[in-house]
Each structure stands twice: as C-alpha cells, then as structure tokens.
N, C-alpha and C positions, 0 to 999 in steps of 0.2 A: 504493500500500500504506500510505503514511503517514497517509492520511485514514481508513483503516479501523482505528479504535482498538479496544482490547481489550474495553471494554464492549459494543460492537457485535458483535464476534466471539462474546462470551459469550452474548448473546441468540440469535444464530443457532445456536450450539451447543446451547443449551437447547431451542429448537424442534426441532432435528434429533433430539436425544435423546428427547424426548417422542414425536415422530412415529415413530421407530424402535420405541420401546417399545409404542406403540399398535398399529402394524402387526404386530409380532411376536406380540402378544397375540391378534390375530385368528386366528393359526394354531391357537391352542388350541381354537377353536370347532369345528374338524374333527379335532382330535387329543386328545380328552378322555381323561384318565386316564393319559397318558404322562408319566413323571416328568422326562425330560430336557428337552423343550420348556418344561415348566413352570418348571424351574430357570432356564433361560436367559431366559425372559420376566421372571421375578422379578429376575434379575440386571440386566436392562436397565432395569427400573423403579427399582431401587435406585440405579443410575447416574444416571437422570434426576432423582431426588430430590436427589442430591448436586449435580448441575449447577444445579438450581433454587436451591439454597442458595448457590452461587457467584455466580450471575447476578443474583439478586434480594435485596433487603434482607430479613432475617428478624428477628423481635422477640426476639432472644436476645443476651446479652452476647457480645462477640467471641470469647473463648476457648471458650465453650460452642458457639457456632455453628461454629467451626473443628473442634471435636471431633465434633459431630453429622454435619457434611457428610463428614468423613473416615470416620466409622463407616459411613455409607451407601455410600461408595465402596468400602470394604473388604468390606462385605457383598456388594455386586454382584460384586466380583472372586472372592470365595469361592464364590458360587453358580454363577458361570460355570465355575470350576475343577471343582466337584462334578459339574456337568452333563457336562463333557468326560470326566471319569473314568468316569461311568456309561455314556456313549455307547460307549466302547471296552471295556466289560465289566470295569472295575476298581471297587473300592470307593472311595467318596468319602474323600479323605485329611483327615478332619475334625480330628484332633488336631494334626498339623503345621500345617494351615492356621490353626487357632485360635491356636496358639502364635505364628506369624508375625504374624497380625493383632493379637494382644494386645501384642506387643513394639512394633509400629509405632504403635499408638494411644498407648501410654505415652510414646513419643518425641515424638509430636505434642503431647501435653499439656505435656511439658517445654518444648518450643520454642515454645509459644504462651502460656505463663504464667511459668515460672521464668526462661527466657531466650528471649524472643520473637525469632524470626528467620525471615522468610518464605523466604529463599533456602534455608535448611537444610530447611524443611518441604517445599518443592517438590522438592528433591533427594531427600529420603527417599521421597516419594510416587513419584517416577520410578523409584527403585531397587525399590520394592515392586512396581510394575506390571511392571518388567522381570522380576522373579522369577516373578510370576503367569503372564505370557505365555510365558516360557520353559518353565515347568512344564507349561502346557497343550500347548505345541508338542511337548514331550518325550513326553507321554502319547499324543498323536495319532500321532507317528512311531514310538514304541516298541511300542505295544500295539494299534494299529489292526488289526481283523480283515481278512483278505485281501479279503473281498467289498466292503468300504467303504474300502479303502486310498486310492483316488484322491482322494475328497473330504477325507479326513483329512490327506493331504499338502498339498493346496491350502490348507486351513484353517490348518495349521501354518505355512505360509509367511506368511499374513496375520498371524497372531499374532506371529511373529518380526519382521515389519515394524513392528508396534505396539511391540514391545520396543525396536527400533532407534530409533523416534521418541522414546520416553521417555528413551533414552540420550542422544540429542541434547539434549533438554530439560534433563536433569540437568547438562549441561556448559555451558549458556547462563547467564550471570550475570543476576541480577535488576536491573532499572533502578535507578539511585540515586534515592533519595527515595520509593521505593515503600512503604516502611514495612511494615506488615502487610497491605496491601491487594493482593490478587492481581490486581485489575482494573487496577492501575498497574504491572504487571510489565515492560512495555516491548515495543517492536516485535519484537525477535527472538523473544521468548516468544510474541507474537501469531502469528508465522509458524508456530511449531510447533503451535499450537492449530488453525490452518487445516488444516495437514497432518493433524492428528488427526481432523478431520471426515471427510476422505476415507478415512482408515484405518478409521474407525468404520463407514462405509458398506460397505467391503470386509469388515469383521468381521461385519456383519449378513448380507451375502450368503453368507459362508462358513458361518455357522450354518444358513442356509436350505439350502445345498448339502448339509451334513451330514445334515440331516433328510430331504431329498428322496432322497438315495442310500440311506439306511437304509430308507426306506419302499419304494423300488423293490426292494431286496433282500428285504425281508420279504414283499412281494407275490409275488415269484418263488418264494420258499420256500413260501408258502401254496399257490400253484398246484401245487406238487409234492406236497402232503401230503393224505392222506385226512382229511376233516373230523372223522370220528368217532374214529378210532384214533390219529391223528397220525403214522402210518407213511407211507412213500412210497405215492402212489397208483399205479394201474396204468400210466398214461402214463409217469411218471417212472421207475418200476421197469423197464419194458421198454426205455426209452431208455438208462438207465445200465447195465442188465444186458447189452444188446447190445454196448455198448462194452467192458465187462469180458470178455465171452465172446470177442470178437474178439481182444482183447489176450492172453488165455490161450491161444487157439489159435495165435496168432502166436509165442508163447514156448514152445509145446508143453507147457503146464502143464494139469493136470486142472481141471475146472470142474463143480461139482455144482449141481443145482437140486432144491429140495424144494417140493412142493405140499401144503399142509396144509388139511384140510377138517374143520370142527368136526362131531362126530357128533350127529345128531338135533337140529340147531339149529332146524328148523321146529317141533319139539315144544316147545322152550323158548318160542318166540314164541307158540305156540297156547295153552300152559298157564299161562305166567307173564307174558305180555304183551310187546309190542315194546320197552318200556323195559328190561325184563329182558334181552331179546336184545341191545340196544345195550350194556348194561353188561357182558354176557358178551364181546362183541367187544372192548370197551375193556380189560377185564381180561386177555383173552388177549394182546392186543398188549403190555401192560405186562409180563406174565409172560415172553413171548418175549424182550423187550428185556432184562429182568433176566438171563436166562440167556445172552444174547449180548453182555453188556457188555464193552467193551474191544475189540470186533471191528469191523472196517470192512466186514463183509458187508452185502449189500443185503437188507433185510427190508421187505416191503410188503404191502398188502391188495390181493389180486388181483380181488376182487369178492365181494359177499355175505359168506358165512362162510369164504371161502377166503383163505389167506395164502401168500405165496411167499418162500422164502429162497434166495438165490443165494450160493454159497460158492466163490470162486475158490481154486484150489490144493488142493481136496479131491478125493480119489479116492473110489471106491465104499465102501471099508471105513470110511474116516473119516466120510464123509457118513452112512452108515447108523448109526454110533455116535452121531453128533450128533443125528440125527433121533430115535433112541430116547431120548436124554437129554431132548430137548424134549418128546416125548410123555409121558414119565414125570413131568416137572416140571409140565406142565399138569394132569395127572390128580391130582397131589399138592397142587395149590393151587386148591381150589374157590372160587367166588365166594360170599362171605357177604352175604346181604341178607335183608330182612324176608320171612318166608314160608319160610325154610329155605335152606340152602346149595345151590348149584348146582354139581354135579360136571361138570367140563369134560373131555371126551376128544376125541381127534383121530385121524383116519386120515391117514397121510403116504405120499405117493408120491415116490420118489427116482430121479433119473436123472443120469448123468454124461455130459458131452459127448464125442462122438467127433470124427472129423476133419471132419464135415459142419457148416458154420456155420449159424447161425440159432437165436435164443433161442426163438422160437415152436415150432420143431420139438422142441427139448429139453424145453420145458414140456409139449408134447403127449405125449412119452414118460413124463414124470412123472405126467401126468394118467391115462395108461393104467395105471400102477402104482397110483395112488390108487384107481382103479375096482376093481382087484383086491383092494386092502386092504378096501374097503367090502364087496365080495362075500364076503370071507373072514370077516366078522364085525365089522369096524370096530375102532377103538382099537388100531391096529398099524401097523408100518412095512413097506412093500414096495418093492423096487427093480424097475426095468424089465427087469432081466435074469432075473427069475423067482426071485430069492433072497429068501426071507422069514425074518424072525426068528420065534421061537416065538410063538404066539398069546397074547394077553393077555386074561384073563378080564374 
C-alpha cells in the first residue's frame, strides 16, 4: 500500500470517474427526454470535472482552482440530490440546496485565501457530502413509492455507506507538510480514496438499479393501460375486477358492474372522421374520471366504444344513482372541436352480483340490461332486474 501514492490513486480515480460518466451517459441514448437520468448523468460529469481539477494541473491561481473544483463538486452533488427527489415524486429542494452550497463555497474561499488550511477544507467537504448523502438516503427511504421501494432501499444503503466513508475521512488528520496540496494528504487519506472508488462503483450500480426498476414498473403499468384513453385495458380490468368481486362475495358485500356504450358512435366516425371518434373516446374517459375522482373503483375500456365501471360495496339503488349521474354528466359536457360541438350520450346497463361468482357472468347481465336500454331509445340507464328510470329525451 505504501508504494501506491496519492497521485497514482488520483489518476485512477479520474479515469474511473470519466468512465462512469461516459457509461452512464450512454443510457441517455435509449432514455431520451427523461429528466432524472439526465440529472444524474450531468451530476457524474460535474464530479468528473472536479476530479480532473484535483488530479491534473490547471492554469489557474491556486485559490481560484480550489474554488472552481469545489463548485463543480457541489454542482454534481446538487444535481444528484435533485434527481433523487424527482425519482421519488418530490420537488427538487432547490432553495435549501443552494443555501447549503453557497455557505460551503464561502467557507472554502475563506480557508483557501484568508486562512489557508487544507485539513479544514477536507473536513468541510466531508461534512457537506455526509449531508448530501444522508439527505438522498432520507428521500429514498421516506418517500419511495411502494412499487420501487426495493431499489430505493438498496440505493439508500449505498448512499449511507458513502456518508460513512466521508465521516471516516473527516476524522483522519492530514499528513504534516502537506500544505495546501491535496495530493500530499498522506497514506490514511489515500486509503479512504481507494474505498471511495469502490463506493462510487456501488453508487453507479445503485443509480442503474433505480432506473431499471422504475422502467420495469412503468412497462407493467403501460401493459395494463389502454393506449388511447389511459384507462385500464380489458385484461387488467377483468383480472383486478375478478379479485375484487371474489373479495366482496367472501365478505358478503354488494358489488355492482356498469357497462357503458356511447350512443351512435359509428355515426360520429362516419360523419366526423376517426380522429373525431378517438377524441370522443378520450374525452369520455376524462369526463368519467373527473366524476369518479377520489374513488378507488375500477374504470376501464372494455372494447370499442364500451366502458366498464366496477363498484365494490354498491347495491342496486346506489349503482343506479351513480350511473344516472355519469350519464347526465357526459351529456352535459360535449366535446368542443372544429366543425361544431359533439354531444356525447351513453346507454348504461347495471347489474349487481348475486351469490354466483364470476365477473364475466355479471358483465353478461349488465350487457343484457344495456341491450334493453338501447332498444328503449338509448341515453338511459337500465338494470338487469327490469327496473328502469324515466326515459331521457
């Protein structure tokens, strides 16, 4: 170990930092337009620039060089923090991060000009990194969404290891005679920098893991969604609905199903074009979601112009009232587009589960009620027990 001096370690660290920054940047080639990987890639490049200024001579006066390389290091830490915050669905803490960075840089200026002291500067940097990494770990542990919690916890462990490494570095004295040269800080400090290389690799793998798990979750979510309306697709609707129906039957609770079919939708496609038809479907989905906001009921596109709403806990009276409210809300919110507004009406069939299990059977009963609603003149709600509200003109 004694033969491995600090300048050698610094060069190895420089190559590692640049290699990691280049490798991570390649991820952006297949993840264009995603802000979190971009922030993390920019963070790694800022850290690489700071490492270059530590490892290689730069044509700047020493105080200026110290300030610039610390500024890049701080920038990299801030961008990493902002990316972590966005990854867990929080706003980037810009103001407190800038206040912390500004205070640190003022202290660096003081201890590199008015009272030069390498040991204090290294200790300040270690304390700063401990704060950043603890902050990032706290965000990952406190605010991680349930579906990406595993990768967030693993990344938090790596960040806390990084903080522990810098805590050890803050407690190690600088070698006598080092002056202001960080490359002469001594063997114990060199050991912490070697450890830092391994932690950096772990840090990078943790970031990749965060991205991979997020992408897997997003892909699974997309596979469950209808591409046009953003609602649950038929497969996801039937799978989740079957589970909720079984649970309701097991608990002996009511369970209602509604099948909604847009009236004269083919006429809209034929007279206004298929783009207008797509806009009607999207508009209908948004209108239904607005009227169901705050509820965890299952709403999905069943196929074509048909939508399904599954309402655990709703009996016939409650389901009929809800269906009528949705029918009226759709009729009252036409789609405005060039060529004139398109009034949207819907026929709705309602069925409530009996003791017989099976979501398909329940939807078949709702479909039979829907058929009767259409036969009776459309734009109305009908239940499968033969109870109809008053016809709507």
